[in-house]
mmCIF file as gemmi writes it, N, C-alpha and C atoms, coordinates in Angstrom:
data_model
loop_
_atom_site.group_PDB
_atom_site.id
_atom_site.type_symbol
_atom_site.label_atom_id
_atom_site.label_alt_id
_atom_site.label_comp_id
_atom_site.label_asym_id
_atom_site.label_entity_id
_atom_site.label_seq_id
_atom_site.pdbx_PDB_ins_code
_atom_site.Cartn_x
_atom_site.Cartn_y
_atom_site.Cartn_z
_atom_site.occupancy
_atom_site.B_iso_or_equiv
_atom_site.pdbx_formal_charge
_atom_site.auth_seq_id
_atom_site.auth_asym_id
_atom_site.pdbx_PDB_model_num
ATOM 1 N N . UNK Axp A 1 ? 19.714 60.921 -15.759 1 0 ? 1 A 1
ATOM 2 C CA . UNK Axp A 1 ? 19.31 60.805 -14.375 1 0 ? 1 A 1
ATOM 3 C C . UNK Axp A 1 ? 19.096 59.348 -13.998 1 0 ? 1 A 1
ATOM 4 N N . UNK Axp A 2 ? 18.581 58.56 -14.934 1 0 ? 2 A 1
ATOM 5 C CA . UNK Axp A 2 ? 18.364 57.129 -14.692 1 0 ? 2 A 1
ATOM 6 C C . UNK Axp A 2 ? 19.63 56.347 -15.002 1 0 ? 2 A 1
ATOM 7 N N . UNK Axp A 3 ? 20.327 56.756 -16.022 1 0 ? 3 A 1
ATOM 8 C CA . UNK Axp A 3 ? 21.491 56.005 -16.477 1 0 ? 3 A 1
ATOM 9 C C . UNK Axp A 3 ? 22.651 56.033 -15.479 1 0 ? 3 A 1
ATOM 10 N N . UNK Axp A 4 ? 22.875 57.154 -14.825 1 0 ? 4 A 1
ATOM 11 C CA . UNK Axp A 4 ? 24.003 57.249 -13.889 1 0 ? 4 A 1
ATOM 12 C C . UNK Axp A 4 ? 23.899 56.279 -12.716 1 0 ? 4 A 1
ATOM 13 N N . UNK Axp A 5 ? 22.76 56.237 -11.992 1 0 ? 5 A 1
ATOM 14 C CA . UNK Axp A 5 ? 22.666 55.26 -10.899 1 0 ? 5 A 1
ATOM 15 C C . UNK Axp A 5 ? 22.695 53.816 -11.393 1 0 ? 5 A 1
ATOM 16 N N . UNK Axp A 6 ? 22.108 53.573 -12.562 1 0 ? 6 A 1
ATOM 17 C CA . UNK Axp A 6 ? 22.078 52.209 -13.098 1 0 ? 6 A 1
ATOM 18 C C . UNK Axp A 6 ? 23.484 51.712 -13.418 1 0 ? 6 A 1
ATOM 19 N N . UNK Axp A 7 ? 24.337 52.598 -13.876 1 0 ? 7 A 1
ATOM 20 C CA . UNK Axp A 7 ? 25.688 52.221 -14.297 1 0 ? 7 A 1
ATOM 21 C C . UNK Axp A 7 ? 26.763 52.714 -13.34 1 0 ? 7 A 1
ATOM 22 N N . UNK Axp A 8 ? 26.424 52.848 -12.046 1 0 ? 8 A 1
ATOM 23 C CA . UNK Axp A 8 ? 27.393 53.407 -11.1 1 0 ? 8 A 1
ATOM 24 C C . UNK Axp A 8 ? 28.669 52.579 -11.001 1 0 ? 8 A 1
ATOM 25 N N . UNK Axp A 9 ? 28.568 51.264 -11.196 1 0 ? 9 A 1
ATOM 26 C CA . UNK Axp A 9 ? 29.771 50.434 -11.16 1 0 ? 9 A 1
ATOM 27 C C . UNK Axp A 9 ? 30.685 50.711 -12.35 1 0 ? 9 A 1
ATOM 28 N N . UNK Axp A 10 ? 30.095 51.013 -13.493 1 0 ? 10 A 1
ATOM 29 C CA . UNK Axp A 10 ? 30.887 51.284 -14.695 1 0 ? 10 A 1
ATOM 30 C C . UNK Axp A 10 ? 31.392 52.724 -14.743 1 0 ? 10 A 1
ATOM 31 N N . UNK Axp A 11 ? 30.577 53.671 -14.265 1 0 ? 11 A 1
ATOM 32 C CA . UNK Axp A 11 ? 30.926 55.087 -14.379 1 0 ? 11 A 1
ATOM 33 C C . UNK Axp A 11 ? 31.767 55.597 -13.215 1 0 ? 11 A 1
ATOM 34 N N . UNK Axp A 12 ? 31.637 54.977 -12.056 1 0 ? 12 A 1
ATOM 35 C CA . UNK Axp A 12 ? 32.415 55.392 -10.895 1 0 ? 12 A 1
ATOM 36 C C . UNK Axp A 12 ? 32.117 56.815 -10.477 1 0 ? 12 A 1
ATOM 37 N N . UNK Axp A 13 ? 33.16 57.547 -10.162 1 0 ? 13 A 1
ATOM 38 C CA . UNK Axp A 13 ? 33.024 58.933 -9.68 1 0 ? 13 A 1
ATOM 39 C C . UNK Axp A 13 ? 32.362 59.826 -10.726 1 0 ? 13 A 1
ATOM 40 N N . UNK Axp A 14 ? 32.652 59.594 -11.991 1 0 ? 14 A 1
ATOM 41 C CA . UNK Axp A 14 ? 32.074 60.405 -13.073 1 0 ? 14 A 1
ATOM 42 C C . UNK Axp A 14 ? 30.545 60.328 -13.056 1 0 ? 14 A 1
ATOM 43 N N . UNK Axp A 15 ? 30.003 59.146 -12.805 1 0 ? 15 A 1
ATOM 44 C CA . UNK Axp A 15 ? 28.555 58.985 -12.736 1 0 ? 15 A 1
ATOM 45 C C . UNK Axp A 15 ? 27.952 59.749 -11.578 1 0 ? 15 A 1
ATOM 46 N N . UNK Axp A 16 ? 28.654 59.769 -10.434 1 0 ? 16 A 1
ATOM 47 C CA . UNK Axp A 16 ? 28.173 60.514 -9.269 1 0 ? 16 A 1
ATOM 48 C C . UNK Axp A 16 ? 28.154 62.011 -9.572 1 0 ? 16 A 1
ATOM 49 N N . UNK Axp A 17 ? 29.198 62.493 -10.228 1 0 ? 17 A 1
ATOM 50 C CA . UNK Axp A 17 ? 29.275 63.918 -10.581 1 0 ? 17 A 1
ATOM 51 C C . UNK Axp A 17 ? 28.146 64.28 -11.551 1 0 ? 17 A 1
ATOM 52 N N . UNK Axp A 18 ? 27.893 63.418 -12.534 1 0 ? 18 A 1
ATOM 53 C CA . UNK Axp A 18 ? 26.81 63.681 -13.491 1 0 ? 18 A 1
ATOM 54 C C . UNK Axp A 18 ? 25.458 63.748 -12.778 1 0 ? 18 A 1
ATOM 55 N N . UNK Axp A 19 ? 25.21 62.828 -11.849 1 0 ? 19 A 1
ATOM 56 C CA . UNK Axp A 19 ? 23.95 62.812 -11.114 1 0 ? 19 A 1
ATOM 57 C C . UNK Axp A 19 ? 23.791 64.087 -10.286 1 0 ? 19 A 1
ATOM 58 N N . UNK Axp A 20 ? 24.853 64.522 -9.643 1 0 ? 20 A 1
ATOM 59 C CA . UNK Axp A 20 ? 24.799 65.751 -8.839 1 0 ? 20 A 1
ATOM 60 C C . UNK Axp A 20 ? 24.508 66.97 -9.715 1 0 ? 20 A 1
ATOM 61 N N . UNK Axp A 21 ? 25.097 67.03 -10.912 1 0 ? 21 A 1
ATOM 62 C CA . UNK Axp A 21 ? 24.836 68.146 -11.815 1 0 ? 21 A 1
ATOM 63 C C . UNK Axp A 21 ? 23.383 68.159 -12.274 1 0 ? 21 A 1
ATOM 64 N N . UNK Axp A 22 ? 22.84 66.992 -12.54 1 0 ? 22 A 1
ATOM 65 C CA . UNK Axp A 22 ? 21.446 66.905 -12.966 1 0 ? 22 A 1
ATOM 66 C C . UNK Axp A 22 ? 20.521 67.33 -11.833 1 0 ? 22 A 1
ATOM 67 N N . UNK Axp A 23 ? 20.824 66.93 -10.612 1 0 ? 23 A 1
ATOM 68 C CA . UNK Axp A 23 ? 20.012 67.335 -9.46 1 0 ? 23 A 1
ATOM 69 C C . UNK Axp A 23 ? 20.01 68.858 -9.307 1 0 ? 23 A 1
ATOM 70 N N . UNK Axp A 24 ? 21.176 69.485 -9.462 1 0 ? 24 A 1
ATOM 71 C CA . UNK Axp A 24 ? 21.261 70.94 -9.365 1 0 ? 24 A 1
ATOM 72 C C . UNK Axp A 24 ? 20.419 71.605 -10.447 1 0 ? 24 A 1
ATOM 73 N N . UNK Axp A 25 ? 20.44 71.052 -11.652 1 0 ? 25 A 1
ATOM 74 C CA . UNK Axp A 25 ? 19.655 71.619 -12.744 1 0 ? 25 A 1
ATOM 75 C C . UNK Axp A 25 ? 18.153 71.463 -12.485 1 0 ? 25 A 1
ATOM 76 N N . UNK Axp A 26 ? 17.76 70.331 -11.905 1 0 ? 26 A 1
ATOM 77 C CA . UNK Axp A 26 ? 16.345 70.133 -11.555 1 0 ? 26 A 1
ATOM 78 C C . UNK Axp A 26 ? 15.881 71.158 -10.529 1 0 ? 26 A 1
ATOM 79 N N . UNK Axp A 27 ? 16.693 71.405 -9.509 1 0 ? 27 A 1
ATOM 80 C CA . UNK Axp A 27 ? 16.342 72.398 -8.486 1 0 ? 27 A 1
ATOM 81 C C . UNK Axp A 27 ? 16.261 73.787 -9.109 1 0 ? 27 A 1
ATOM 82 N N . UNK Axp A 28 ? 17.215 74.136 -9.962 1 0 ? 28 A 1
ATOM 83 C CA . UNK Axp A 28 ? 17.198 75.441 -10.623 1 0 ? 28 A 1
ATOM 84 C C . UNK Axp A 28 ? 15.936 75.611 -11.462 1 0 ? 28 A 1
ATOM 85 N N . UNK Axp A 29 ? 15.575 74.586 -12.23 1 0 ? 29 A 1
ATOM 86 C CA . UNK Axp A 29 ? 14.367 74.668 -13.056 1 0 ? 29 A 1
ATOM 87 C C . UNK Axp A 29 ? 13.113 74.781 -12.203 1 0 ? 29 A 1
ATOM 88 N N . UNK Axp A 30 ? 13.071 74.076 -11.079 1 0 ? 30 A 1
ATOM 89 C CA . UNK Axp A 30 ? 11.922 74.173 -10.184 1 0 ? 30 A 1
ATOM 90 C C . UNK Axp A 30 ? 11.815 75.59 -9.619 1 0 ? 30 A 1
ATOM 91 N N . UNK Axp A 31 ? 12.934 76.164 -9.191 1 0 ? 31 A 1
ATOM 92 C CA . UNK Axp A 31 ? 12.922 77.528 -8.662 1 0 ? 31 A 1
ATOM 93 C C . UNK Axp A 31 ? 12.47 78.538 -9.719 1 0 ? 31 A 1
ATOM 94 N N . UNK Axp A 32 ? 12.972 78.383 -10.933 1 0 ? 32 A 1
ATOM 95 C CA . UNK Axp A 32 ? 12.541 79.294 -12.008 1 0 ? 32 A 1
ATOM 96 C C . UNK Axp A 32 ? 11.045 79.164 -12.272 1 0 ? 32 A 1
ATOM 97 N N . UNK Axp A 33 ? 10.545 77.928 -12.206 1 0 ? 33 A 1
ATOM 98 C CA . UNK Axp A 33 ? 9.121 77.715 -12.403 1 0 ? 33 A 1
ATOM 99 C C . UNK Axp A 33 ? 8.282 78.333 -11.304 1 0 ? 33 A 1
ATOM 100 N N . UNK Axp A 34 ? 8.787 78.298 -10.065 1 0 ? 34 A 1
ATOM 101 C CA . UNK Axp A 34 ? 8.057 78.899 -8.955 1 0 ? 34 A 1
ATOM 102 C C . UNK Axp A 34 ? 8.106 80.426 -9.01 1 0 ? 34 A 1
ATOM 103 N N . UNK Axp A 35 ? 9.206 80.972 -9.513 1 0 ? 35 A 1
ATOM 104 C CA . UNK Axp A 35 ? 9.338 82.424 -9.615 1 0 ? 35 A 1
ATOM 105 C C . UNK Axp A 35 ? 8.546 82.998 -10.788 1 0 ? 35 A 1
ATOM 106 N N . UNK Axp A 36 ? 8.334 82.211 -11.827 1 0 ? 36 A 1
ATOM 107 C CA . UNK Axp A 36 ? 7.595 82.661 -13.016 1 0 ? 36 A 1
ATOM 108 C C . UNK Axp A 36 ? 6.477 81.658 -13.347 1 0 ? 36 A 1
ATOM 109 N N . UNK Axp A 37 ? 5.478 81.521 -12.463 1 0 ? 37 A 1
ATOM 110 C CA . UNK Axp A 37 ? 4.457 80.491 -12.669 1 0 ? 37 A 1
ATOM 111 C C . UNK Axp A 37 ? 3.61 80.69 -13.93 1 0 ? 37 A 1
ATOM 112 N N . UNK Axp A 38 ? 3.447 81.946 -14.368 1 0 ? 38 A 1
ATOM 113 C CA . UNK Axp A 38 ? 2.647 82.179 -15.568 1 0 ? 38 A 1
ATOM 114 C C . UNK Axp A 38 ? 3.391 81.786 -16.839 1 0 ? 38 A 1
ATOM 115 N N . UNK Axp A 39 ? 4.719 81.688 -16.781 1 0 ? 39 A 1
ATOM 116 C CA . UNK Axp A 39 ? 5.513 81.389 -17.971 1 0 ? 39 A 1
ATOM 117 C C . UNK Axp A 39 ? 5.905 79.917 -18.07 1 0 ? 39 A 1
ATOM 118 N N . UNK Axp A 40 ? 5.916 79.202 -16.928 1 0 ? 40 A 1
ATOM 119 C CA . UNK Axp A 40 ? 6.39 77.82 -16.924 1 0 ? 40 A 1
ATOM 120 C C . UNK Axp A 40 ? 5.334 76.932 -16.282 1 0 ? 40 A 1
ATOM 121 N N . UNK Axp A 41 ? 5.026 75.832 -16.947 1 0 ? 41 A 1
ATOM 122 C CA . UNK Axp A 41 ? 4.076 74.863 -16.404 1 0 ? 41 A 1
ATOM 123 C C . UNK Axp A 41 ? 4.857 73.811 -15.616 1 0 ? 41 A 1
ATOM 124 N N . UNK Axp A 42 ? 4.902 73.97 -14.293 1 0 ? 42 A 1
ATOM 125 C CA . UNK Axp A 42 ? 5.666 73.041 -13.457 1 0 ? 42 A 1
ATOM 126 C C . UNK Axp A 42 ? 5.129 71.623 -13.534 1 0 ? 42 A 1
ATOM 127 N N . UNK Axp A 43 ? 3.816 71.468 -13.592 1 0 ? 43 A 1
ATOM 128 C CA . UNK Axp A 43 ? 3.242 70.117 -13.668 1 0 ? 43 A 1
ATOM 129 C C . UNK Axp A 43 ? 3.632 69.433 -14.966 1 0 ? 43 A 1
ATOM 130 N N . UNK Axp A 44 ? 3.718 70.197 -16.037 1 0 ? 44 A 1
ATOM 131 C CA . UNK Axp A 44 ? 4.167 69.629 -17.313 1 0 ? 44 A 1
ATOM 132 C C . UNK Axp A 44 ? 5.612 69.156 -17.238 1 0 ? 44 A 1
ATOM 133 N N . UNK Axp A 45 ? 6.455 69.949 -16.606 1 0 ? 45 A 1
ATOM 134 C CA . UNK Axp A 45 ? 7.847 69.549 -16.446 1 0 ? 45 A 1
ATOM 135 C C . UNK Axp A 45 ? 7.978 68.352 -15.514 1 0 ? 45 A 1
ATOM 136 N N . UNK Axp A 46 ? 7.188 68.333 -14.443 1 0 ? 46 A 1
ATOM 137 C CA . UNK Axp A 46 ? 7.234 67.197 -13.525 1 0 ? 46 A 1
ATOM 138 C C . UNK Axp A 46 ? 6.764 65.916 -14.228 1 0 ? 46 A 1
ATOM 139 N N . UNK Axp A 47 ? 5.701 66.012 -15.01 1 0 ? 47 A 1
ATOM 140 C CA . UNK Axp A 47 ? 5.219 64.854 -15.77 1 0 ? 47 A 1
ATOM 141 C C . UNK Axp A 47 ? 6.254 64.368 -16.775 1 0 ? 47 A 1
ATOM 142 N N . UNK Axp A 48 ? 6.95 65.311 -17.416 1 0 ? 48 A 1
ATOM 143 C CA . UNK Axp A 48 ? 8.005 64.935 -18.349 1 0 ? 48 A 1
ATOM 144 C C . UNK Axp A 48 ? 9.166 64.251 -17.657 1 0 ? 48 A 1
ATOM 145 N N . UNK Axp A 49 ? 9.498 64.714 -16.462 1 0 ? 49 A 1
ATOM 146 C CA . UNK Axp A 49 ? 10.571 64.098 -15.687 1 0 ? 49 A 1
ATOM 147 C C . UNK Axp A 49 ? 10.208 62.673 -15.295 1 0 ? 49 A 1
ATOM 148 N N . UNK Axp A 50 ? 9.002 62.497 -14.775 1 0 ? 50 A 1
ATOM 149 C CA . UNK Axp A 50 ? 8.569 61.157 -14.35 1 0 ? 50 A 1
ATOM 150 C C . UNK Axp A 50 ? 8.412 60.227 -15.558 1 0 ? 50 A 1
ATOM 151 N N . UNK Axp A 51 ? 7.727 60.703 -16.596 1 0 ? 51 A 1
ATOM 152 C CA . UNK Axp A 51 ? 7.525 59.873 -17.79 1 0 ? 51 A 1
ATOM 153 C C . UNK Axp A 51 ? 8.824 59.525 -18.487 1 0 ? 51 A 1
ATOM 154 N N . UNK Axp A 52 ? 9.705 60.505 -18.616 1 0 ? 52 A 1
ATOM 155 C CA . UNK Axp A 52 ? 11 60.261 -19.245 1 0 ? 52 A 1
ATOM 156 C C . UNK Axp A 52 ? 11.869 59.312 -18.437 1 0 ? 52 A 1
ATOM 157 N N . UNK Axp A 53 ? 11.82 59.451 -17.109 1 0 ? 53 A 1
ATOM 158 C CA . UNK Axp A 53 ? 12.595 58.548 -16.248 1 0 ? 53 A 1
ATOM 159 C C . UNK Axp A 53 ? 12.087 57.118 -16.353 1 0 ? 53 A 1
ATOM 160 N N . UNK Axp A 54 ? 10.767 56.956 -16.345 1 0 ? 54 A 1
ATOM 161 C CA . UNK Axp A 54 ? 10.201 55.603 -16.482 1 0 ? 54 A 1
ATOM 162 C C . UNK Axp A 54 ? 10.541 54.993 -17.839 1 0 ? 54 A 1
ATOM 163 N N . UNK Axp A 55 ? 10.419 55.788 -18.888 1 0 ? 55 A 1
ATOM 164 C CA . UNK Axp A 55 ? 10.745 55.279 -20.224 1 0 ? 55 A 1
ATOM 165 C C . UNK Axp A 55 ? 12.225 54.906 -20.314 1 0 ? 55 A 1
ATOM 166 N N . UNK Axp A 56 ? 13.092 55.734 -19.752 1 0 ? 56 A 1
ATOM 167 C CA . UNK Axp A 56 ? 14.531 55.436 -19.784 1 0 ? 56 A 1
ATOM 168 C C . UNK Axp A 56 ? 14.838 54.184 -18.968 1 0 ? 56 A 1
ATOM 169 N N . UNK Axp A 57 ? 14.113 53.984 -17.878 1 0 ? 57 A 1
ATOM 170 C CA . UNK Axp A 57 ? 14.357 52.805 -17.047 1 0 ? 57 A 1
ATOM 171 C C . UNK Axp A 57 ? 13.937 51.529 -17.774 1 0 ? 57 A 1
ATOM 172 N N . UNK Axp A 58 ? 12.829 51.6 -18.525 1 0 ? 58 A 1
ATOM 173 C CA . UNK Axp A 58 ? 12.305 50.41 -19.195 1 0 ? 58 A 1
ATOM 174 C C . UNK Axp A 58 ? 13.049 50.101 -20.488 1 0 ? 58 A 1
ATOM 175 N N . UNK Axp A 59 ? 13.264 51.101 -21.324 1 0 ? 59 A 1
ATOM 176 C CA . UNK Axp A 59 ? 13.855 50.827 -22.643 1 0 ? 59 A 1
ATOM 177 C C . UNK Axp A 59 ? 15.271 51.362 -22.81 1 0 ? 59 A 1
ATOM 178 N N . UNK Axp A 60 ? 15.765 52.057 -21.812 1 0 ? 60 A 1
ATOM 179 C CA . UNK Axp A 60 ? 17.114 52.613 -21.902 1 0 ? 60 A 1
ATOM 180 C C . UNK Axp A 60 ? 18.177 51.539 -21.769 1 0 ? 60 A 1
ATOM 181 N N . UNK Axp A 61 ? 19.405 51.893 -22.062 1 0 ? 61 A 1
ATOM 182 C CA . UNK Axp A 61 ? 20.48 50.906 -21.97 1 0 ? 61 A 1
ATOM 183 C C . UNK Axp A 61 ? 20.764 50.491 -20.535 1 0 ? 61 A 1
ATOM 184 N N . UNK Axp A 62 ? 21.051 49.221 -20.36 1 0 ? 62 A 1
ATOM 185 C CA . UNK Axp A 62 ? 21.501 48.682 -19.076 1 0 ? 62 A 1
ATOM 186 C C . UNK Axp A 62 ? 22.79 47.933 -19.377 1 0 ? 62 A 1
ATOM 187 N N . UNK Axp A 63 ? 23.893 48.648 -19.354 1 0 ? 63 A 1
ATOM 188 C CA . UNK Axp A 63 ? 25.171 48.081 -19.762 1 0 ? 63 A 1
ATOM 189 C C . UNK Axp A 63 ? 25.745 47.185 -18.673 1 0 ? 63 A 1
ATOM 190 N N . UNK Axp A 64 ? 26.243 46.034 -19.099 1 0 ? 64 A 1
ATOM 191 C CA . UNK Axp A 64 ? 26.839 45.06 -18.202 1 0 ? 64 A 1
ATOM 192 C C . UNK Axp A 64 ? 28.182 44.654 -18.799 1 0 ? 64 A 1
ATOM 193 N N . UNK Axp A 65 ? 29.223 44.635 -17.974 1 0 ? 65 A 1
ATOM 194 C CA . UNK Axp A 65 ? 30.535 44.193 -18.439 1 0 ? 65 A 1
ATOM 195 C C . UNK Axp A 65 ? 30.583 42.672 -18.399 1 0 ? 65 A 1
ATOM 196 N N . UNK Axp A 66 ? 30.879 42.061 -19.544 1 0 ? 66 A 1
ATOM 197 C CA . UNK Axp A 66 ? 30.974 40.6 -19.635 1 0 ? 66 A 1
ATOM 198 C C . UNK Axp A 66 ? 32.273 40.218 -20.316 1 0 ? 66 A 1
ATOM 199 N N . UNK Axp A 67 ? 32.721 39.018 -20.051 1 0 ? 67 A 1
ATOM 200 C CA . UNK Axp A 67 ? 33.909 38.496 -20.731 1 0 ? 67 A 1
ATOM 201 C C . UNK Axp A 67 ? 33.573 38.286 -22.192 1 0 ? 67 A 1
ATOM 202 N N . UNK Axp A 68 ? 34.541 38.566 -23.059 1 0 ? 68 A 1
ATOM 203 C CA . UNK Axp A 68 ? 34.292 38.534 -24.504 1 0 ? 68 A 1
ATOM 204 C C . UNK Axp A 68 ? 34.1 37.133 -25.05 1 0 ? 68 A 1
ATOM 205 N N . UNK Axp A 69 ? 34.552 36.112 -24.35 1 0 ? 69 A 1
ATOM 206 C CA . UNK Axp A 69 ? 34.36 34.748 -24.837 1 0 ? 69 A 1
ATOM 207 C C . UNK Axp A 69 ? 35.102 34.495 -26.129 1 0 ? 69 A 1
ATOM 208 N N . UNK Axp A 70 ? 34.361 34.158 -27.169 1 0 ? 70 A 1
ATOM 209 C CA . UNK Axp A 70 ? 34.982 33.764 -28.426 1 0 ? 70 A 1
ATOM 210 C C . UNK Axp A 70 ? 35.105 34.845 -29.471 1 0 ? 70 A 1
ATOM 211 N N . UNK Axp A 71 ? 34.951 36.102 -29.109 1 0 ? 71 A 1
ATOM 212 C CA . UNK Axp A 71 ? 35.065 37.176 -30.093 1 0 ? 71 A 1
ATOM 213 C C . UNK Axp A 71 ? 36.531 37.333 -30.472 1 0 ? 71 A 1
ATOM 214 N N . UNK Axp A 72 ? 36.833 37.144 -31.743 1 0 ? 72 A 1
ATOM 215 C CA . UNK Axp A 72 ? 38.215 37.189 -32.221 1 0 ? 72 A 1
ATOM 216 C C . UNK Axp A 72 ? 38.841 38.554 -31.929 1 0 ? 72 A 1
ATOM 217 N N . UNK Axp A 73 ? 40.028 38.534 -31.378 1 0 ? 73 A 1
ATOM 218 C CA . UNK Axp A 73 ? 40.749 39.755 -31.069 1 0 ? 73 A 1
ATOM 219 C C . UNK Axp A 73 ? 40.426 40.33 -29.699 1 0 ? 73 A 1
ATOM 220 N N . UNK Axp A 74 ? 39.376 39.824 -29.052 1 0 ? 74 A 1
ATOM 221 C CA . UNK Axp A 74 ? 38.994 40.346 -27.744 1 0 ? 74 A 1
ATOM 222 C C . UNK Axp A 74 ? 39.038 39.289 -26.649 1 0 ? 74 A 1
ATOM 223 N N . UNK Axp A 75 ? 39.58 38.136 -26.945 1 0 ? 75 A 1
ATOM 224 C CA . UNK Axp A 75 ? 39.586 37.058 -25.951 1 0 ? 75 A 1
ATOM 225 C C . UNK Axp A 75 ? 40.253 37.522 -24.667 1 0 ? 75 A 1
ATOM 226 N N . UNK Axp A 76 ? 39.601 37.261 -23.549 1 0 ? 76 A 1
ATOM 227 C CA . UNK Axp A 76 ? 40.137 37.614 -22.241 1 0 ? 76 A 1
ATOM 228 C C . UNK Axp A 76 ? 39.836 39.041 -21.809 1 0 ? 76 A 1
ATOM 229 N N . UNK Axp A 77 ? 39.182 39.829 -22.645 1 0 ? 77 A 1
ATOM 230 C CA . UNK Axp A 77 ? 38.835 41.204 -22.301 1 0 ? 77 A 1
ATOM 231 C C . UNK Axp A 77 ? 37.344 41.295 -21.994 1 0 ? 77 A 1
ATOM 232 N N . UNK Axp A 78 ? 36.982 42.35 -21.311 1 0 ? 78 A 1
ATOM 233 C CA . UNK Axp A 78 ? 35.564 42.593 -21.041 1 0 ? 78 A 1
ATOM 234 C C . UNK Axp A 78 ? 34.973 43.479 -22.128 1 0 ? 78 A 1
ATOM 235 N N . UNK Axp A 79 ? 33.725 43.236 -22.439 1 0 ? 79 A 1
ATOM 236 C CA . UNK Axp A 79 ? 32.988 44.065 -23.381 1 0 ? 79 A 1
ATOM 237 C C . UNK Axp A 79 ? 31.699 44.506 -22.701 1 0 ? 79 A 1
ATOM 238 N N . UNK Axp A 80 ? 31.138 45.637 -23.14 1 0 ? 80 A 1
ATOM 239 C CA . UNK Axp A 80 ? 29.879 46.114 -22.597 1 0 ? 80 A 1
ATOM 240 C C . UNK Axp A 80 ? 28.733 45.558 -23.424 1 0 ? 80 A 1
ATOM 241 N N . UNK Axp A 81 ? 27.78 44.951 -22.741 1 0 ? 81 A 1
ATOM 242 C CA . UNK Axp A 81 ? 26.622 44.359 -23.393 1 0 ? 81 A 1
ATOM 243 C C . UNK Axp A 81 ? 25.374 45.064 -22.861 1 0 ? 81 A 1
ATOM 244 N N . UNK Axp A 82 ? 24.467 45.416 -23.754 1 0 ? 82 A 1
ATOM 245 C CA . UNK Axp A 82 ? 23.235 46.091 -23.363 1 0 ? 82 A 1
ATOM 246 C C . UNK Axp A 82 ? 22.181 45.053 -23.006 1 0 ? 82 A 1
ATOM 247 N N . UNK Axp A 83 ? 21.672 45.11 -21.776 1 0 ? 83 A 1
ATOM 248 C CA . UNK Axp A 83 ? 20.609 44.214 -21.334 1 0 ? 83 A 1
ATOM 249 C C . UNK Axp A 83 ? 19.471 45.03 -20.729 1 0 ? 83 A 1
ATOM 250 N N . UNK Axp A 84 ? 18.686 45.75 -21.576 1 0 ? 84 A 1
ATOM 251 C CA . UNK Axp A 84 ? 17.61 46.582 -21.041 1 0 ? 84 A 1
ATOM 252 C C . UNK Axp A 84 ? 16.531 45.732 -20.377 1 0 ? 84 A 1
ATOM 253 N N . UNK Axp A 85 ? 15.893 46.263 -19.326 1 0 ? 85 A 1
ATOM 254 C CA . UNK Axp A 85 ? 14.86 45.509 -18.618 1 0 ? 85 A 1
ATOM 255 C C . UNK Axp A 85 ? 13.723 45.042 -19.525 1 0 ? 85 A 1
ATOM 256 N N . UNK Axp A 86 ? 13.336 45.849 -20.524 1 0 ? 86 A 1
ATOM 257 C CA . UNK Axp A 86 ? 12.241 45.461 -21.411 1 0 ? 86 A 1
ATOM 258 C C . UNK Axp A 86 ? 12.594 44.197 -22.186 1 0 ? 86 A 1
ATOM 259 N N . UNK Axp A 87 ? 13.826 44.078 -22.62 1 0 ? 87 A 1
ATOM 260 C CA . UNK Axp A 87 ? 14.262 42.9 -23.369 1 0 ? 87 A 1
ATOM 261 C C . UNK Axp A 87 ? 14.203 41.65 -22.477 1 0 ? 87 A 1
ATOM 262 N N . UNK Axp A 88 ? 14.66 41.788 -21.214 1 0 ? 88 A 1
ATOM 263 C CA . UNK Axp A 88 ? 14.588 40.66 -20.282 1 0 ? 88 A 1
ATOM 264 C C . UNK Axp A 88 ? 13.148 40.272 -20.008 1 0 ? 88 A 1
ATOM 265 N N . UNK Axp A 89 ? 12.261 41.266 -19.871 1 0 ? 89 A 1
ATOM 266 C CA . UNK Axp A 89 ? 10.847 40.998 -19.625 1 0 ? 89 A 1
ATOM 267 C C . UNK Axp A 89 ? 10.223 40.26 -20.809 1 0 ? 89 A 1
ATOM 268 N N . UNK Axp A 90 ? 10.568 40.67 -22.026 1 0 ? 90 A 1
ATOM 269 C CA . UNK Axp A 90 ? 10.059 39.997 -23.219 1 0 ? 90 A 1
ATOM 270 C C . UNK Axp A 90 ? 10.509 38.546 -23.255 1 0 ? 90 A 1
ATOM 271 N N . UNK Axp A 91 ? 11.768 38.284 -22.922 1 0 ? 91 A 1
ATOM 272 C CA . UNK Axp A 91 ? 12.268 36.912 -22.904 1 0 ? 91 A 1
ATOM 273 C C . UNK Axp A 91 ? 11.559 36.079 -21.844 1 0 ? 91 A 1
ATOM 274 N N . UNK Axp A 92 ? 11.274 36.673 -20.679 1 0 ? 92 A 1
ATOM 275 C CA . UNK Axp A 92 ? 10.566 35.942 -19.621 1 0 ? 92 A 1
ATOM 276 C C . UNK Axp A 92 ? 9.155 35.585 -20.062 1 0 ? 92 A 1
ATOM 277 N N . UNK Axp A 93 ? 8.463 36.514 -20.719 1 0 ? 93 A 1
ATOM 278 C CA . UNK Axp A 93 ? 7.094 36.23 -21.143 1 0 ? 93 A 1
ATOM 279 C C . UNK Axp A 93 ? 7.079 35.179 -22.251 1 0 ? 93 A 1
ATOM 280 N N . UNK Axp A 94 ? 8.073 35.192 -23.12 1 0 ? 94 A 1
ATOM 281 C CA . UNK Axp A 94 ? 8.154 34.15 -24.16 1 0 ? 94 A 1
ATOM 282 C C . UNK Axp A 94 ? 8.309 32.785 -23.536 1 0 ? 94 A 1
ATOM 283 N N . UNK Axp A 95 ? 9.153 32.683 -22.486 1 0 ? 95 A 1
ATOM 284 C CA . UNK Axp A 95 ? 9.372 31.404 -21.827 1 0 ? 95 A 1
ATOM 285 C C . UNK Axp A 95 ? 8.095 30.936 -21.136 1 0 ? 95 A 1
ATOM 286 N N . UNK Axp A 96 ? 7.358 31.843 -20.516 1 0 ? 96 A 1
ATOM 287 C CA . UNK Axp A 96 ? 6.134 31.479 -19.811 1 0 ? 96 A 1
ATOM 288 C C . UNK Axp A 96 ? 5.078 30.992 -20.779 1 0 ? 96 A 1
ATOM 289 N N . UNK Axp A 97 ? 4.878 31.718 -21.89 1 0 ? 97 A 1
ATOM 290 C CA . UNK Axp A 97 ? 3.822 31.36 -22.828 1 0 ? 97 A 1
ATOM 291 C C . UNK Axp A 97 ? 4.196 30.197 -23.746 1 0 ? 97 A 1
ATOM 292 N N . UNK Axp A 98 ? 5.478 29.912 -23.893 1 0 ? 98 A 1
ATOM 293 C CA . UNK Axp A 98 ? 5.864 28.798 -24.78 1 0 ? 98 A 1
ATOM 294 C C . UNK Axp A 98 ? 5.841 27.467 -24.053 1 0 ? 98 A 1
ATOM 295 N N . UNK Axp A 99 ? 5.815 27.476 -22.729 1 0 ? 99 A 1
ATOM 296 C CA . UNK Axp A 99 ? 5.818 26.199 -21.997 1 0 ? 99 A 1
ATOM 297 C C . UNK Axp A 99 ? 4.439 25.695 -21.701 1 0 ? 99 A 1
């Protein structure tokens, strides 16, 4: 759910389709929870959705297409590089505290 919008440039139409399928599944699960409230804890599922989304946003992959540079055999091609937000935040804090 977090990965598809983050990588919409890389995934294209496939990412949009994946997001739509996940939305449909969320609605179905919510309806089932409302129809069977004694069997399903909706607040637990909602908390898992929010917590999981936040965790995926912070530590999940953030793929970026970059030129391969000096990698032998890949010169002139693009490669996917993972730049998760948590890693960037750690680098920023290191720069702030080291100066």
